[in-house]
C-alpha positions in Angstrom: 17.7 -52.0 77.2 19.9 -53.7 74.7 18.5 -55.1 71.4 19.9 -57.3 68.6 18.6 -56.7 65.1 19.1 -59.3 62.4 18.6 -58.2 58.8 18.2 -59.8 55.3 16.7 -58.8 52.0 14.7 -60.2 49.1 15.4 -59.3 45.4 18.1 -56.7 46.1 18.9 -56.6 42.4 15.5 -55.1 41.4 16.9 -51.5 41.2 19.5 -52.4 38.6 17.8 -55.3 36.7 17.1 -54.6 33.0 14.5 -57.4 33.1 12.9 -57.3 36.6 10.7 -60.2 37.5 9.1 -58.6 40.5 7.7 -55.3 41.7 8.8 -55.0 45.3 12.3 -55.2 46.9 11.9 -56.1 50.5 14.4 -55.5 53.3 13.5 -57.2 56.6 14.7 -57.2 60.2 14.2 -59.4 63.3 14.3 -57.6 66.7 15.1 -59.3 70.0 16.2 -58.2 73.4 19.9 -59.2 73.8 19.0 -60.9 77.1 16.8 -63.3 75.1 19.2 -63.9 72.2 20.9 -67.1 73.4 17.7 -68.9 74.5 16.0 -68.0 71.2 19.0 -69.3 69.2 19.0 -72.5 71.3 15.3 -73.0 70.5 15.9 -72.6 66.8 18.8 -75.0 66.9 16.6 -77.5 68.8 14.0 -77.3 66.0 16.7 -77.9 63.4 18.0 -80.9 65.3 14.5 -82.3 65.8 13.8 -82.2 62.1 17.3 -83.1 61.1 17.9 -79.9 59.1 21.5 -79.8 58.1 23.2 -76.6 56.9 21.5 -73.3 56.3 17.8 -72.9 56.1 16.1 -70.2 54.1 12.9 -69.4 52.2 14.3 -70.8 48.9 14.8 -74.2 50.6 11.2 -74.7 51.7 10.2 -78.0 50.2 7.8 -81.0 50.9 10.6 -82.9 52.7 11.2 -80.0 55.1 7.7 -78.6 55.4 7.2 -79.8 59.0 10.3 -77.9 60.1 9.3 -74.6 58.5 5.7 -74.8 59.8 7.0 -75.4 63.4 9.5 -72.6 63.0 6.8 -70.1 62.0 4.5 -71.2 64.8 7.5 -70.8 67.2 8.1 -67.3 66.0 4.5 -66.4 66.5 4.4 -67.9 70.0 7.2 -65.6 71.2 4.8 -62.6 71.0 6.3 -59.2 71.3 9.6 -60.7 72.6 10.5 -61.4 69.0 9.4 -58.9 66.4 9.7 -58.5 62.6 9.7 -55.3 60.5 10.3 -54.9 56.8 10.2 -52.2 54.2 8.7 -52.9 50.7 9.9 -50.6 47.9 8.0 -50.5 44.6 10.8 -50.4 42.1 8.7 -48.4 39.6 8.6 -45.5 42.0 12.3 -45.3 42.6 14.1 -42.5 40.8 17.8 -43.4 41.1 19.0 -40.5 39.0 17.1 -37.7 40.9 17.4 -39.0 44.5 20.2 -41.5 44.7 23.0 -40.1 42.4 22.1 -42.9 39.9 23.6 -45.3 42.4 21.4 -48.4 43.1 23.7 -49.4 46.1 23.3 -46.0 47.7 19.5 -46.2 47.2 19.4 -49.6 48.7 21.1 -48.5 51.9 18.9 -45.4 52.2 15.9 -47.7 52.3 17.7 -49.9 54.8 18.0 -46.8 57.0 14.3 -46.1 56.6 13.4 -49.7 57.6 15.5 -49.4 60.8 15.1 -45.9 62.0 11.5 -45.9 63.1 12.2 -48.7 65.7 15.3 -47.0 67.2 13.7 -45.8 70.5 14.9 -43.7 73.4 17.5 -44.9 75.9 18.2 -48.2 74.2 21.3 -49.8 72.7 21.2 -51.6 69.4 23.5 -54.1 67.6 22.5 -54.5 64.0 23.7 -57.6 62.0 23.3 -57.5 58.3 23.5 -60.5 56.0 26.9 -60.3 54.3 26.7 -58.4 50.9 29.6 -57.4 48.6 29.4 -53.6 48.3 31.1 -51.5 45.7 31.6 -48.8 48.4 33.2 -50.5 51.4 32.0 -47.9 53.9 28.3 -48.4 53.4 27.7 -50.1 56.8 29.8 -47.5 58.6 27.7 -44.7 57.0 24.5 -46.6 57.9 25.7 -46.8 61.5 26.5 -43.1 61.6 23.1 -42.1 60.2 21.2 -44.4 62.6 23.2 -42.9 65.5 22.0 -39.4 64.4 18.4 -40.6 64.3 17.9 -40.7 68.0 20.6 -39.1 70.1 19.3 -40.6 73.3 19.8 -44.1 71.9 23.1 -45.9 71.1 24.1 -47.9 68.0 26.7 -50.3 69.3 27.5 -51.8 65.9 26.2 -52.3 62.3 28.1 -55.5 61.2 28.0 -57.8 58.3 27.5 -61.5 59.1 27.3 -64.5 56.8 23.8 -65.9 57.0 25.3 -69.4 57.3 26.6 -68.4 60.7 23.4 -67.0 62.2 20.1 -68.8 62.6 18.4 -65.5 63.4 19.4 -64.1 60.0 18.2 -67.3 58.5 14.8 -66.9 60.2 14.7 -63.3 59.0 15.4 -64.7 55.5 12.3 -67.0 55.7 10.0 -64.1 56.9 11.3 -61.7 54.4 11.1 -64.2 51.5 7.5 -65.1 52.3 6.5 -61.5 52.6 8.1 -60.6 49.3 6.3 -63.6 47.7 3.0 -62.3 49.0 3.6 -58.7 47.9 4.8 -59.7 44.5 2.0 -62.3 44.0 4.8 -64.9 43.2 3.5 -68.2 41.9 4.3 -70.7 44.7 4.3 -74.5 45.2 2.1 -76.1 47.8 4.9 -76.2 50.5 5.6 -72.4 50.5 1.9 -71.6 50.3 1.3 -73.8 53.4 4.1 -71.9 55.3 2.5 -68.6 54.4 -0.9 -69.9 55.5 0.5 -71.0 58.9 1.9 -67.5 59.6 -1.3 -65.8 58.4 -3.4 -68.0 60.7 -1.0 -67.3 63.6 -1.2 -63.5 63.0 -5.0 -63.6 62.4 -4.7 -61.7 59.1 -3.2 -61.8 55.6 0.4 -60.8 55.1 0.4 -57.3 53.6 1.0 -53.6 54.4 0.4 -52.8 58.1 -0.2 -49.7 60.2 2.9 -48.0 61.6 1.8 -49.1 65.1 1.9 -52.8 64.3 4.4 -54.3 66.7 4.7 -58.1 65.9 4.8 -58.3 62.1 5.2 -54.8 60.6 5.2 -54.3 56.8 6.1 -50.8 55.8 5.1 -50.3 52.2 6.8 -47.0 51.5 4.9 -44.4 49.3 7.4 -42.6 47.1 4.8 -40.7 45.1 3.3 -38.8 48.1 -0.2 -39.2 49.4 -1.6 -40.2 52.8 
């Protein structure tokens, strides 16, 4: 089968910040069968038109005037069941040793965790196209290297592409942004206004549980809180 994977991140500057304002960097991904891609995009565009949402939507734009759109968007995501899945990795910045494990290169470390987020859902006999939110990299070959490493993860699967896309051009990356942003807000205990709190509540009610670290086997909304200090 063929799959599309749409990716985005929250607080990518945490590894290099001298005054970090959060504990967890979160990298998220939205997984969909390629055969369902167009109908899902049309559904999201229809919701945007219904609520008169112009331009790009994202977690940072959740507001009282747009709350009905974001609530309906989250309910729609939940209603798709396993046909539309989300997975993210949460990295505790205090556990990251850039000097010892990442050549003192925060960009290298970032993409190593990107790999860890994706690799566990690369399954036998499938083909994957990965679309990453556009990010200016110091080393221009980062995505090429990520593609190569993913291809070596499972030799029976195929990585068709790992491509940078501007989020403004992809409603699926924008949806991933919303899911990643609200997950990061929960994990970091970020103070929120009523609108964002309400959006999180809608998702938690749809999932039937609080947003937080999940078991590896969780298929709909998987939150991988990586343990870099060892343990169970």
